C-alpha positions as CSV (number, residue, x, y, z in Angstrom):
1,X,-9.1,-92.0,41.0
2,X,-11.4,-89.6,42.8
3,X,-8.5,-87.7,44.3
4,X,-7.0,-87.2,40.8
5,X,-10.2,-85.8,39.4
6,X,-10.4,-83.4,42.4
7,X,-6.8,-82.3,42.0
8,X,-7.3,-81.9,38.3
9,X,-10.4,-79.8,38.9
10,X,-8.5,-77.6,41.5
11,X,-5.6,-77.3,39.1
12,X,-8.0,-76.1,36.3
13,X,-9.6,-73.5,38.6
14,X,-6.1,-72.3,39.6
15,X,-5.0,-71.9,36.0
16,X,-8.2,-70.0,35.1
17,X,-7.9,-67.8,38.1
18,X,-4.2,-67.1,37.4
19,X,-5.0,-66.3,33.7
20,X,-7.8,-63.9,34.8
21,X,-5.5,-62.2,37.3
22,X,-2.7,-61.9,34.7
23,X,-5.1,-60.4,32.2
24,X,-6.4,-57.9,34.8
25,X,-2.8,-57.0,35.7
26,X,-1.8,-56.5,32.0
27,X,-4.9,-54.5,31.3
28,X,-4.4,-52.3,34.4
29,X,-0.8,-51.8,33.4
30,X,-1.7,-50.8,29.8
31,X,-4.4,-48.4,31.1
32,X,-2.0,-46.8,33.6
33,X,0.7,-46.4,30.9
34,X,-1.7,-44.9,28.4
35,X,-3.1,-42.5,31.1
36,X,0.4,-41.4,32.1
37,X,1.4,-40.9,28.4
38,X,-1.7,-38.7,27.7
39,X,-1.0,-36.7,30.9
40,X,2.6,-36.2,29.9
41,X,1.6,-35.1,26.4
42,X,-0.9,-32.6,27.9
43,X,1.7,-31.3,30.3
44,X,4.3,-30.8,27.6
45,X,1.8,-29.0,25.3
46,X,0.6,-26.8,28.2
47,X,4.2,-26.0,29.1
48,X,4.9,-25.1,25.5
49,X,1.9,-22.9,25.1
50,X,2.4,-21.0,28.4
51,X,6.1,-20.7,28.1
52,X,7.4,-17.1,27.8
53,X,10.9,-16.3,26.8
54,X,12.0,-13.3,28.9
55,X,15.5,-13.1,27.3
56,X,16.3,-10.1,25.0
57,X,15.2,-10.6,21.4
58,X,17.7,-11.9,18.9
59,X,18.5,-9.9,15.8
60,X,16.5,-12.4,13.7
61,X,13.5,-11.9,16.0
62,X,13.8,-8.1,15.7
63,X,14.0,-8.4,11.9
64,X,10.9,-10.7,11.8
65,X,9.0,-8.3,14.1
66,X,9.9,-5.3,11.8
67,X,8.8,-7.2,8.7
68,X,5.4,-8.2,10.3
69,X,4.8,-4.6,11.4
70,X,5.6,-3.2,7.9
71,X,3.3,-5.8,6.3
72,X,0.5,-4.9,8.6
73,X,0.9,-1.2,7.8
74,X,0.9,-2.0,4.0
75,X,4.4,-0.7,3.6
76,X,7.8,-1.9,2.6
77,X,10.7,-1.1,5.0
78,X,11.4,2.6,4.8
79,X,8.5,3.4,2.5
80,X,5.3,5.3,3.1
81,X,2.0,3.5,2.8
82,X,0.3,3.7,-0.6
83,X,-3.1,2.6,0.7
84,X,-5.8,4.4,-1.2
85,X,-3.5,5.1,-4.1
86,X,-6.2,4.0,-6.5
87,X,-8.0,7.2,-5.5
88,X,-7.2,10.3,-7.6
89,X,-5.2,13.0,-5.9
90,X,-7.2,15.9,-4.4
91,X,-6.7,19.3,-6.0
92,X,-3.6,21.0,-4.6
93,X,-4.4,24.4,-3.0
94,X,-2.5,27.3,-4.5
95,X,-1.9,30.6,-2.6
96,X,-4.2,33.4,-3.8
97,X,-5.5,31.5,-6.8
98,X,-7.1,28.4,-8.1
99,X,-6.4,24.9,-6.9
100,X,-4.3,22.8,-9.2
101,X,-6.0,19.6,-10.5
102,X,-4.3,16.8,-12.3
103,X,-5.1,16.4,-16.0
104,X,-4.0,13.3,-17.9
105,X,-3.9,12.7,-21.7
106,X,-5.4,9.3,-22.4
107,X,-5.2,9.5,-26.2
108,X,-3.2,9.8,-28.4
109,X,0.0,8.3,-27.1
110,X,3.0,10.6,-27.3
111,X,5.0,10.5,-30.5
112,X,2.2,8.8,-32.5
113,X,2.4,9.4,-36.2
114,X,-0.7,10.1,-38.3
115,X,-1.3,10.2,-42.1
116,X,-3.1,13.1,-43.6
117,X,-6.2,10.9,-44.1
118,X,-6.5,10.0,-40.4
119,X,-8.7,11.5,-37.7
120,X,-6.9,12.3,-34.4
121,X,-9.0,11.6,-31.3
122,X,-7.8,13.6,-28.3
123,X,-9.1,12.4,-24.9
124,X,-8.3,13.9,-21.5
125,X,-9.1,12.9,-17.9
126,X,-9.5,15.3,-15.0
127,X,-8.7,13.8,-11.6
128,X,-11.7,15.2,-9.7
129,X,-15.5,15.5,-10.3
130,X,-16.4,18.7,-12.1
131,X,-19.5,20.0,-13.8
132,X,-18.4,23.4,-15.0
133,X,-15.4,24.8,-16.7
134,X,-13.7,24.7,-20.1
135,X,-11.2,22.4,-21.7
136,X,-8.9,24.2,-24.3
137,X,-6.8,22.1,-26.7
138,X,-4.0,24.0,-28.5
139,X,-1.9,22.3,-31.2
140,X,1.2,24.3,-32.2
141,X,4.2,23.8,-34.5
142,X,7.1,26.1,-35.3
143,X,6.4,28.0,-38.5
144,X,2.7,27.0,-38.6
145,X,-0.5,28.6,-37.3
146,X,-1.7,27.0,-34.1
147,X,-5.0,25.2,-33.9
148,X,-7.3,25.8,-30.9
149,X,-10.4,23.9,-29.9
150,X,-12.6,24.2,-26.8
151,X,-15.1,21.8,-25.1
152,X,-16.9,21.6,-21.8
153,X,-16.0,18.8,-19.3
154,X,-18.4,16.1,-18.4
155,X,-18.5,13.6,-15.6
156,X,-17.5,10.0,-16.4
157,X,-17.1,8.5,-12.9
158,X,-17.8,9.1,-9.2
159,X,-14.3,10.7,-8.7
160,X,-13.1,11.8,-12.1
161,X,-14.3,13.7,-15.1
162,X,-13.2,14.0,-18.8
163,X,-13.0,16.7,-21.3
164,X,-15.5,16.2,-24.1
165,X,-13.4,14.6,-26.9
166,X,-11.7,16.5,-29.6
167,X,-11.8,14.8,-33.1
168,X,-9.5,16.6,-35.5
169,X,-8.8,15.6,-39.1
170,X,-5.0,15.3,-39.6
171,X,-5.5,17.1,-42.9
172,X,-5.9,20.3,-40.9
173,X,-2.3,20.0,-39.7
174,X,0.9,20.4,-41.8
175,X,3.5,17.7,-41.8
176,X,5.9,17.6,-38.9
177,X,5.8,17.4,-35.1
178,X,3.0,19.2,-33.3
179,X,2.9,20.1,-29.6
180,X,-0.3,19.2,-27.7
181,X,-1.3,21.6,-24.8
182,X,-4.5,21.1,-22.9
183,X,-5.8,23.4,-20.2
184,X,-8.8,22.8,-18.0
185,X,-10.1,25.7,-16.0
186,X,-13.2,26.7,-14.0
187,X,-13.8,29.2,-11.2
188,X,-11.8,27.3,-8.6
189,X,-9.6,24.7,-10.5
190,X,-6.8,24.8,-13.0
191,X,-5.0,21.9,-14.7
192,X,-2.9,21.3,-17.8
193,X,-1.0,18.6,-19.6
194,X,1.2,18.4,-22.7
195,X,2.4,15.9,-25.4
196,X,3.2,15.7,-29.0
197,X,2.3,13.9,-32.3
198,X,3.7,13.7,-35.8
199,X,1.9,14.2,-39.1
200,X,3.3,12.6,-42.3
């Protein structure tokens, strides 16, 4: 009986020891596999990041490069950059005379029709900052006397100016189509614009 108990005790110790050894082996194996997998992933990533393709670029790669270059320059392929296009154009130098400046009619729209009871509000913008000069508005129509009004310019923004407005009663004009001519001029600048309106 004593021998059985001793054998049983030894057997139990062997089972426990075997189990512990098996657990340690499995744990070590899992640890080694995980480490190897992480290292492999790191090596693959490193290889991917550091890889350089020294072959000639494909047509697709060339096209992509050209597109990126054009985008970074703010242009479409074959077109000049329009950066700064929100700035008004600078006066154009003219030989032996005044520089040409752009003048825009902001009101009325071309081909607008007015009744005799209306007031017509003429507004013009000068594409540079000016403090001196004269705006001359001339309304003309075949077979009628022309109407001429003048006003000084005044500044309305940091880079543009406007002609002081012209408010003309439509009753001063006969029925028909009238041509609008505006000229801005000072000692160094000249600009003009045209348009037309109708009176009923």
